[in-house]
C-alpha positions as CSV (number, residue, x, y, z in Angstrom):
1,M,-0.1,0.1,0.0
2,A,2.9,2.5,0.8
3,A,4.8,1.7,-2.4
4,R,1.7,3.0,-4.4
5,T,1.4,6.1,-2.4
6,K,3.0,9.0,-4.3
7,S,5.2,11.1,-1.3
8,T,4.2,14.6,-0.9
9,K,7.7,15.8,-2.1
10,D,7.2,14.1,-5.6
11,R,3.7,15.8,-5.9
12,P,3.1,18.4,-8.3
13,S,2.5,21.9,-7.1
14,Y,0.7,24.7,-8.8
15,R,1.6,28.5,-7.8
16,C,-0.1,31.7,-9.3
17,T,2.6,33.8,-11.2
18,E,0.8,37.2,-10.3
19,C,0.6,36.7,-6.5
20,G,2.4,33.8,-5.5
21,W,-0.4,31.7,-4.3
22,T,0.0,28.0,-4.1
23,T,-2.3,25.0,-4.5
24,A,-2.2,21.2,-5.0
25,K,-4.3,21.2,-8.1
26,W,-4.7,23.5,-11.0
27,L,-7.3,26.2,-11.4
28,G,-8.2,28.3,-14.3
29,R,-8.7,31.3,-11.8
30,C,-6.6,32.3,-8.9
31,P,-9.0,32.8,-6.0
32,E,-6.5,35.1,-4.4
33,C,-6.1,37.9,-7.1
34,Q,-8.7,36.7,-9.5
35,A,-6.3,36.4,-12.3
36,W,-7.3,34.2,-15.2
37,G,-4.5,31.9,-16.6
38,T,-1.8,32.6,-14.2
39,V,-2.0,29.3,-12.3
40,E,1.2,27.2,-13.5
41,E,2.8,24.1,-12.2
42,Y,6.4,24.3,-10.6
43,G,8.3,21.6,-9.1
44,A,8.7,20.9,-5.3
45,P,11.1,23.8,-4.1
46,A,14.5,22.7,-2.9
47,V,15.6,23.3,0.6
48,R,18.4,26.0,0.1
49,T,20.5,28.1,2.7
50,T,22.2,31.6,2.2
51,A,25.6,31.8,3.3
52,A,27.0,35.0,4.9
53,G,28.3,37.1,2.4
54,R,30.6,40.6,2.2
55,V,28.8,43.5,3.3
56,T,28.8,46.5,1.0
57,T,28.6,49.2,3.7
58,A,29.6,48.7,7.0
59,A,26.8,49.2,10.1
60,L,27.1,52.2,11.9
61,P,25.7,54.1,14.8
62,I,22.6,55.8,13.8
63,G,24.2,59.1,15.0
64,Q,27.0,58.9,12.9
65,I,24.8,58.6,9.4
66,D,24.8,61.7,7.5
67,G,21.6,62.9,6.9
68,R,22.3,66.2,5.0
69,T,21.8,63.8,1.8
70,A,18.1,63.5,2.6
71,T,17.4,67.1,2.8
72,A,14.4,67.8,0.5
73,R,14.7,70.2,-2.4
74,S,11.6,72.3,-3.2
75,T,9.7,71.7,-6.5
76,G,8.9,75.4,-7.3
77,V,5.3,74.7,-6.4
78,A,4.7,75.8,-2.8
79,E,1.3,73.8,-2.5
80,L,2.7,70.6,-3.5
81,D,5.7,71.5,-1.2
82,R,3.5,71.6,1.8
83,V,1.9,68.2,0.8
84,L,5.2,66.3,0.2
85,G,6.8,68.0,3.4
86,G,9.0,70.4,2.3
87,G,9.7,68.9,-1.1
88,L,11.4,66.1,-3.0
89,V,14.1,64.1,-1.2
90,P,17.0,62.7,-3.6
91,G,16.1,59.0,-4.2
92,A,12.4,59.5,-3.1
93,V,9.7,57.9,-5.2
94,V,6.4,59.2,-5.4
95,L,3.3,57.9,-6.8
96,F,0.9,60.4,-8.2
97,A,-2.6,59.1,-8.7
98,G,-5.8,60.6,-9.9
99,E,-8.8,60.3,-12.3
100,P,-8.4,61.0,-16.3
101,G,-8.6,64.7,-17.1
102,V,-8.2,65.8,-13.5
103,G,-4.9,67.8,-14.6
104,K,-2.0,65.5,-13.4
105,S,0.3,66.0,-16.5
106,T,-0.5,69.6,-16.4
107,L,0.6,69.8,-12.8
108,L,3.6,67.8,-13.2
109,L,4.8,69.4,-16.1
110,D,4.6,72.7,-14.6
111,V,6.6,71.1,-11.6
112,A,9.4,69.6,-13.9
113,A,9.9,72.9,-15.4
114,K,10.1,74.7,-12.0
115,A,12.3,72.2,-10.7
116,A,14.7,72.4,-13.3
117,S,18.0,74.4,-13.0
118,D,21.7,74.4,-14.0
119,E,22.7,71.9,-11.4
120,H,19.5,69.9,-11.7
121,R,18.3,68.5,-14.7
122,T,14.7,67.3,-15.0
123,L,13.9,64.4,-17.5
124,Y,9.7,64.0,-18.4
125,V,9.1,60.6,-20.0
126,T,5.7,60.4,-21.4
127,G,4.2,57.0,-22.8
128,E,0.5,58.3,-23.2
129,E,1.2,61.2,-25.7
130,S,4.1,62.3,-28.2
131,A,6.6,64.7,-27.6
132,S,4.8,67.4,-29.7
133,Q,1.8,67.1,-27.8
134,V,3.5,67.7,-24.5
135,R,5.4,70.6,-26.2
136,L,2.3,72.0,-27.1
137,R,1.0,71.8,-23.6
138,A,4.2,73.2,-22.2
139,D,3.8,76.3,-24.5
140,R,0.4,77.0,-23.1
141,I,1.2,76.8,-19.5
142,K,4.8,78.3,-20.0
143,A,6.6,75.3,-18.9
144,I,10.0,75.9,-21.1
145,D,13.2,75.5,-19.7
146,D,16.5,74.6,-21.2
147,H,17.4,72.0,-18.4
148,L,13.9,70.3,-18.9
149,Y,14.2,67.1,-21.2
150,L,11.5,65.3,-22.7
151,A,11.3,61.9,-24.2
152,A,8.4,59.8,-25.6
153,E,9.1,56.1,-24.6
154,T,7.2,53.2,-23.5
155,D,10.1,50.7,-23.2
156,L,11.7,50.1,-19.9
157,S,15.2,49.7,-21.1
158,A,14.9,52.9,-23.4
159,V,13.9,54.9,-20.1
160,L,17.0,53.6,-18.3
161,G,19.2,54.6,-21.3
162,H,18.0,58.3,-21.1
163,L,19.1,58.1,-17.5
164,D,22.3,57.5,-18.4
165,A,22.4,60.2,-20.9
166,V,20.7,62.9,-19.4
167,K,21.6,62.1,-15.5
168,P,18.5,63.9,-14.3
169,S,17.9,64.9,-10.5
170,L,14.1,64.5,-11.1
171,L,12.7,61.9,-13.4
172,V,8.6,62.0,-14.1
173,V,7.0,59.2,-15.6
174,D,3.7,59.3,-17.2
175,S,2.7,57.1,-16.6
176,V,3.8,53.9,-15.2
177,Q,1.2,51.8,-16.7
178,T,2.2,52.6,-20.2
179,V,5.7,51.3,-19.7
180,A,6.7,47.8,-20.1
181,S,9.7,45.4,-20.0
182,P,10.4,43.1,-22.7
183,E,11.6,40.4,-20.4
184,I,8.3,40.0,-18.6
185,D,5.5,38.5,-20.4
186,G,2.0,40.2,-20.4
187,A,0.6,43.6,-21.9
188,P,1.8,47.0,-20.5
189,G,-0.3,47.7,-17.3
190,G,-0.5,44.3,-16.4
191,M,0.3,43.5,-12.7
192,A,3.7,41.7,-13.5
193,Q,4.6,44.4,-15.9
194,V,3.7,47.4,-13.6
195,R,5.6,45.6,-10.6
196,E,8.9,45.1,-13.0
197,V,8.9,48.5,-14.3
198,A,8.4,50.1,-10.9
199,G,10.9,48.1,-9.2
200,A,13.7,48.9,-11.7
201,L,12.8,52.7,-11.5
202,I,13.1,52.4,-7.8
203,R,16.3,50.7,-8.0
204,A,17.5,53.3,-10.3
205,S,16.3,56.3,-8.1
206,K,18.1,54.7,-4.9
207,D,21.3,53.9,-6.8
208,R,21.2,57.4,-8.5
209,G,20.0,59.9,-5.6
210,M,17.6,60.9,-8.2
211,S,14.0,61.9,-7.4
212,T,11.0,60.1,-9.3
213,I,7.3,60.6,-9.7
214,L,5.6,58.2,-11.1
215,V,1.9,59.0,-12.6
216,G,-0.5,56.0,-11.8
217,H,-3.8,55.4,-12.9
218,V,-7.0,54.6,-11.0
219,T,-9.9,52.3,-11.3
220,K,-13.7,53.1,-11.6
221,D,-13.9,52.9,-7.6
222,G,-11.0,55.4,-7.2
223,A,-8.5,53.0,-5.9
224,I,-4.8,53.1,-7.6
225,A,-4.6,50.5,-10.3
226,G,-2.0,47.7,-10.2
227,P,-0.9,45.4,-7.3
228,R,-1.2,46.7,-4.0
229,L,2.5,46.1,-3.5
230,L,3.2,49.0,-5.4
231,E,2.1,51.6,-2.8
232,H,4.4,49.7,0.0
233,L,7.2,50.2,-2.5
234,V,7.2,53.8,-3.1
235,D,8.1,56.4,-0.4
236,V,5.0,58.8,-1.1
237,V,1.8,58.3,-2.4
238,L,-0.3,61.3,-3.1
239,S,-4.0,61.6,-4.6
240,F,-5.1,64.1,-7.2
241,E,-8.8,64.7,-6.5
242,G,-11.5,67.2,-7.9
243,D,-14.5,67.5,-10.0
244,R,-13.9,68.1,-13.7
245,H,-16.5,70.7,-13.9
246,A,-15.2,72.8,-11.2
247,R,-11.9,74.7,-10.9
248,L,-10.6,73.5,-7.4
249,R,-8.2,70.4,-7.4
250,L,-6.7,68.9,-4.2
251,V,-3.5,67.2,-3.7
252,R,-4.1,64.8,-0.9
253,G,-1.2,62.7,0.8
254,I,-2.1,59.0,1.7
255,K,1.4,57.9,2.3
256,N,4.6,60.0,3.3
257,R,7.6,58.6,4.7
258,Y,9.1,62.2,4.7
259,G,6.1,64.3,6.2
260,A,3.0,64.2,7.6
261,T,0.0,62.8,5.8
262,D,-2.8,65.0,6.9
263,E,-1.9,67.8,4.6
264,V,-3.9,69.0,1.6
265,G,-2.5,71.3,-1.4
266,C,-5.0,73.2,-3.2
267,F,-5.0,74.2,-7.0
268,E,-7.2,76.1,-9.2
269,L,-7.4,74.7,-12.7
270,H,-7.6,77.5,-15.6
271,D,-7.1,77.7,-19.4
272,E,-3.4,78.9,-18.5
273,G,-2.6,75.8,-16.5
274,I,-2.8,75.0,-12.9
275,T,-1.9,77.1,-10.3
276,G,-1.6,76.9,-6.2
277,L,-4.1,78.4,-3.8
278,T,-2.8,79.9,-0.8
279,D,-6.4,81.1,0.4
280,P,-8.8,78.9,-1.2
281,S,-11.8,80.0,0.8
282,G,-13.1,82.3,-1.5
283,L,-13.8,79.3,-4.0
284,F,-16.5,78.1,-1.5
285,L,-18.2,81.3,-0.9
286,T,-21.0,83.2,-2.7
287,R,-20.7,87.0,-2.4
288,R,-24.1,88.7,-1.5
289,D,-25.2,92.2,-0.3
290,E,-28.1,90.6,1.5
291,P,-28.5,87.1,3.0
292,V,-30.4,84.4,1.1
293,P,-32.7,82.0,3.0
294,G,-31.4,78.3,3.2
295,T,-27.7,79.1,3.4
296,C,-25.3,78.5,6.2
297,L,-21.3,79.1,6.3
298,T,-19.4,76.4,8.0
299,V,-15.5,75.9,8.4
300,T,-14.0,72.5,7.4
301,L,-10.6,71.0,8.0
302,E,-8.9,69.7,5.0
303,G,-6.1,68.1,6.5
304,R,-4.7,70.6,8.9
305,R,-6.0,73.5,6.8
306,P,-9.4,75.2,7.8
307,L,-11.6,76.3,4.7
308,V,-14.7,78.2,4.9
309,A,-17.4,76.5,2.8
310,E,-21.0,77.4,2.2
311,V,-24.1,75.1,2.5
312,Q,-27.1,75.6,0.5
313,A,-30.4,74.0,0.8
314,L,-33.9,74.5,-1.1
315,T,-37.3,73.1,0.1
316,V,-40.2,73.2,-2.5
317,D,-43.9,71.6,-2.1
318,S,-43.7,67.9,-3.6
319,Q,-45.6,66.8,-6.6
320,I,-45.1,63.2,-5.9
321,P,-45.9,60.6,-3.3
322,S,-42.3,60.2,-2.5
323,P,-40.5,63.4,-2.1
324,R,-37.3,63.9,-3.7
325,R,-33.6,64.0,-1.7
326,T,-30.7,65.6,-3.8
327,T,-27.5,66.3,-2.7
328,S,-24.2,67.5,-4.2
329,G,-21.1,67.6,-2.1
330,L,-22.7,66.3,0.9
331,E,-23.1,62.7,1.9
332,T,-27.0,61.8,1.4
333,S,-27.0,59.7,4.4
334,R,-25.8,62.6,6.4
335,V,-28.6,65.1,5.2
336,S,-31.2,62.3,5.9
337,M,-30.2,61.9,9.2
338,M,-30.2,65.9,9.7
339,L,-33.7,65.9,8.3
340,A,-34.7,63.2,10.8
341,V,-33.3,65.0,13.8
342,L,-34.8,68.5,12.7
343,E,-38.5,66.7,12.3
344,Q,-38.3,64.7,15.6
345,R,-35.9,66.8,17.9
346,G,-36.5,70.5,16.1
347,R,-40.3,70.0,15.8
348,I,-40.1,71.0,12.0
349,A,-42.8,68.7,10.2
350,A,-42.9,70.4,6.9
351,L,-39.7,68.6,5.6
352,S,-40.9,65.3,5.5
353,R,-43.6,66.5,2.9
354,R,-41.3,68.5,0.4
355,D,-38.6,68.1,-2.0
356,I,-35.0,68.6,-0.4
357,Y,-32.0,69.7,-2.5
358,C,-28.9,70.5,-0.6
359,A,-25.3,71.3,-2.1
360,T,-22.3,73.0,-1.6
361,V,-20.6,76.0,-3.4
362,G,-17.3,75.7,-5.4
363,G,-17.2,72.0,-5.8
364,V,-16.0,71.2,-2.4
365,K,-17.0,67.9,-0.8
366,L,-18.2,68.1,3.1
367,S,-17.7,64.8,4.5
368,E,-16.7,65.4,8.1
369,P,-19.5,65.5,10.6
370,A,-18.5,68.9,12.0
371,A,-20.6,70.3,9.1
372,D,-23.7,68.9,10.5
373,L,-24.6,71.9,12.4
374,A,-24.5,73.9,9.3
375,V,-26.7,71.4,7.1
376,A,-29.4,71.5,9.8
377,L,-29.5,75.4,10.2
378,A,-29.6,75.8,6.4
379,L,-32.4,73.1,6.0
380,A,-34.3,75.0,8.9
381,S,-33.6,78.4,7.4
382,A,-35.0,77.1,4.0
383,A,-38.1,75.5,5.5
384,G,-39.1,78.9,7.3
385,D,-37.9,81.0,4.5
386,I,-36.0,83.2,6.7
387,P,-32.4,83.9,6.2
388,L,-29.6,83.3,8.6
389,P,-27.3,86.3,10.0
390,K,-24.9,87.5,7.2
391,N,-21.6,86.8,9.3
392,L,-22.7,83.6,11.2
393,V,-20.7,80.3,10.9
394,A,-21.9,77.1,12.6
395,V,-19.4,74.3,13.6
396,G,-20.4,71.0,15.3
397,E,-21.5,67.4,15.0
398,V,-25.3,66.8,15.5
399,G,-26.2,63.3,16.9
400,L,-29.6,61.3,16.7
401,A,-30.6,62.5,20.1
402,G,-30.1,66.1,18.9
403,E,-27.2,66.9,20.9
404,V,-24.3,68.9,19.2
405,R,-21.1,67.3,19.9
406,R,-17.3,68.8,20.0
407,V,-15.0,68.2,16.8
408,T,-11.4,68.8,16.6
409,G,-9.7,71.8,15.6
410,V,-12.4,74.3,16.8
411,Q,-9.9,76.9,17.7
412,R,-8.5,76.9,14.2
413,R,-11.7,77.0,12.6
414,L,-12.8,80.0,14.6
415,S,-9.5,81.6,13.8
416,E,-9.9,81.1,10.2
417,A,-13.6,82.4,10.4
418,H,-12.6,85.4,12.1
419,R,-9.8,86.2,9.9
420,L,-12.0,86.1,7.0
421,G,-14.3,89.0,8.9
422,F,-17.2,86.6,10.4
423,T,-18.4,88.0,13.8
424,H,-20.8,85.3,15.0
425,A,-20.3,81.6,15.6
426,L,-22.7,78.6,16.6
427,V,-20.1,76.0,18.3
428,P,-20.5,73.3,20.8
429,R,-19.7,73.6,24.4
430,D,-16.1,74.2,25.8
431,P,-14.9,75.8,22.5
432,G,-11.5,76.8,24.0
433,K,-9.7,80.2,23.4
434,I,-12.0,82.5,21.3
435,P,-10.7,85.0,18.9
436,A,-10.9,88.4,20.3
437,G,-13.8,90.5,18.9
438,M,-15.6,87.3,17.8
439,K,-19.3,86.4,19.7
440,V,-19.5,82.8,19.9
441,T,-22.7,81.0,21.2
442,E,-22.1,77.6,22.8
443,V,-25.0,75.3,22.2
444,A,-26.0,72.0,23.6
445,D,-28.4,70.8,21.2
446,I,-30.4,71.3,17.9
447,G,-33.2,73.1,20.1
448,E,-30.7,75.5,21.5
449,A,-29.3,76.3,18.0
450,L,-32.8,76.8,16.5
451,R,-33.7,79.2,19.5
452,A,-30.3,81.1,18.5
453,L,-31.5,81.9,15.3
454,P,-33.8,85.0,14.2
455,R,-37.2,84.7,15.9
456,R,-39.2,85.0,12.6
457,S,-37.6,81.8,11.3
458,R,-38.7,79.9,14.6
459,A,-42.1,81.6,14.1
460,Q,-43.0,80.9,10.5
461,A,-41.5,77.5,10.6
462,P,-44.3,75.1,10.6
463,R,-44.7,73.1,13.7
464,E,-45.7,69.4,14.0
465,D,-48.8,70.4,15.8
466,D,-49.7,72.9,13.0
467,A,-49.3,70.4,10.7
468,R,-51.6,67.7,12.4
469,R,-54.3,70.5,12.3
C-alpha cells in the first residue's frame, strides 16, 4: 500500500505567477488575486540556505549617519511642497494618482519645468502622448526650460538609457502603466509589468539619488490601479482629486515617509494651466449684499488647513408621493439624518413632505461630521424661508438625540472664520480660546441652536402640531 502512495515531495504543485498563491491542483482562475490563466505547475522547492556574504557598507551607529543627503529640495510649487513635507528628497519615489482629465500631466509638467536648473536636470518621460503634444501643453502653461528634457518612450530599457544620457535629478514618468519591460510577459499595465517597471525605476532612483514621480492610473472605484505592492514600495503616495466641472483641485497625501499625511494642497485649474491657492476659501463662498434663506457657512478641515465653505438648501412642495432628496458635495445619508433630527427633535414637520435639495458651493465635498450643524441650520432656514445672519458660521456634529457634539480643531476653525471677517459663530460647548472680537454662542443641542436664530424663522417654521391640524 505504501509503495503505491506517491510521496508529498514528488507531488506536483501549482503557483499563481501574479501573487504567488499555491495550491495542490490546477485552477483556471486564482482565488487570491482573481487573475485568469496565471496558475502554473512548478516543482517542489528545494531546501536552500544562504551563506553570509561580504557587506557593501559597514553598519554604523545611527548618530553617525549623515542625514544631509536626505534634505528635501523645493519643487517650485509651494502647495505641492506643503503636501510633500518641504519638497522632494533625493532618491525618493512618489506615486501620483488621479482620475483621467483631472490635471495630473499639467501639474507635473509645470513642476518639472520649475524644478529644472543648472545643477539639477529634469527628465519628463511620456508614454501616453507624443513629444509634440507635450510641447504644445508646455507652451500653453509656459513650462519651457533649457534644462527640462522630454522623451516619448514606452520601453523600460530605453527609459533607463535616457537616465544614463541625461543624468537627471528629477524623473517624471507619465504613466507607469504605459511602460513595459521586454523581459516580462504580459501587456503594459498588467500586474507583472507594473511591478517590474516600478521596481526597476525605484532601484535606479535609490542608486542615483534621483527623485522620481510616477503617474498612476485609478480604477472606476477611485483606487490606485495595479498591485497593492506598488504602494508599499514607493515612499510617497499622493492622490489628485477634483470635479472636472469645477476649478478646485486637491492634492492629498495618503502615505509619506518624509512628512505628515494630513496635509492638503489646493490648486485652481484654468485655461493657462494650474496654479496653487494659498487662500482657497473664496472659491467656496458666494458674495451677496443681503443674506438668502437656506444658506449657512461652516469651517471644514482639509488635513490641517481650515476652509470656510457654504452649504445651500432648498425646499419646495413635492408633486409626487415620495419627495425627492438630492445632494451635491454632501453625503446623502448625513443629510437624511439631519432631516430626521429636525423633524423629531426640532419639531419641524414640513420637511418630510417637501422636496429637499442640498449642495455645497465651488465643488468642495464636505464629508466630516463637523458640517452637520450647518446643514441642519440651512435646512431649517429654507423651511422657514428666513435667512440666517450674514456673518454667522456654524460648526458641530449633531447626534440622533439632537445633541451637538464637539469636533476637532475648533480654535483653528474660529481663527480662520475671524480672519475672513465673520463675527458670530455657533459651536458646541467648551470651544477653547475664542478670537478677540468674535461673538461665539455655545449650544448643547439642536433646540438651542434653533432658538439662537432670528425669531421670525422659528415663528414661521411649520410646527408638528400645526401640521396635524
